[in-house]
N, C-alpha and C positions, 0 to 999 in steps of 0.2 A: 154504446159503451161495451157491447158484447164482444167486440174485436180488440179491445184495449187491455193492455197489461200494465201492471205497476212494476217498476224496477227500483229496488232499494239497495242501499249500501254502495252507491256509485262513488268512484274516485272523484274528488272535486275537480280534477283535471279532465274528466270525460267530456267529450264533445258529442253533438248530435250525429256527426259522421261516424264516430267510434261506435255509438249504439246502433246506428243503421247497419253498419257493416257486421257487427256482432250478431244482431238478431235476424239478419237476412238469411242465415242458415236455416231458420225455422219457417220462413215463408216471405211473402211480399209485404214489405214494410211500407205503410202509407204515410205515417206521420211519427215524428219523434219530438218529444217535449221534455226538456230538462228544467225542473223547477228551480227558480233563482230567487234569492233574497231581493225584495223590492228596493231596499235601501242601498245595498252594496253591489248588486248584480252578480254576486258569486253563487255558484251552485249550492243547493241545499242537500245534495247527495242522493236525490231520488228523481224519478221522472216517469214518463209513460211512453209506451210504444203502441201504435195502432197498426193492426194487420188488415189485409184484404178480407180475410174470412175468420170466422170464429174457430174453425178447425186449426188454422195456422196459429192463432193466439193460444189455444189449448196446447198445441205442440210446443210452442216456445216455453210455456210454463213447465211442461213435463220434462223437456230436454235441457233447458238452460238454467233452471233454478239451482242455485248452489255452485254454478260454474264461475270460474274466475275471469275477470276483465280488469286489466291494469292492477293486478295483485290484490283485487278485492273480490270476495265471494258474494255474488249477487243474490238478492232476494227477489224472486220473480213470482208474481201471482196475478190472478185476474183482477182488473181494476174494479172498484166498487163505484156505484153511482153516487154522485154528490148528494149531500143532504138537501132535500127539497126546501128546508126552512131558510136557506140562504146564509146561515151562520151569522156571526156578528153579535149574537146574543150574549147574555150573562153566562159565565162559566158555571156549569153544573157538574157535580161529580166529586171525586175525592180532591182534597186540597193540597196535593203535592206539587204545587207550582211556586215559583219564586217571584218575589217582588223586587 
């Protein structure tokens, strides 16, 4: 996960190729993943980009956070490791969710 960055506020029309081209200015892009809704297959507006090295990933965060892609100001940060619990448990926390 050390070479992976989170990319938020993506245009719903952004493609893997768009992200690969945009982020290649920061280093060697190894993988691009755009998260999609499992039912509709539409983009959820965020994704992940994996670089060849940690230095390239850090460079992407430093240089590209806040830059525009397809008229959207991107949120770029280091990706966090998945929660080891696996998720799927009962919601805990504040109750600001809708039913």
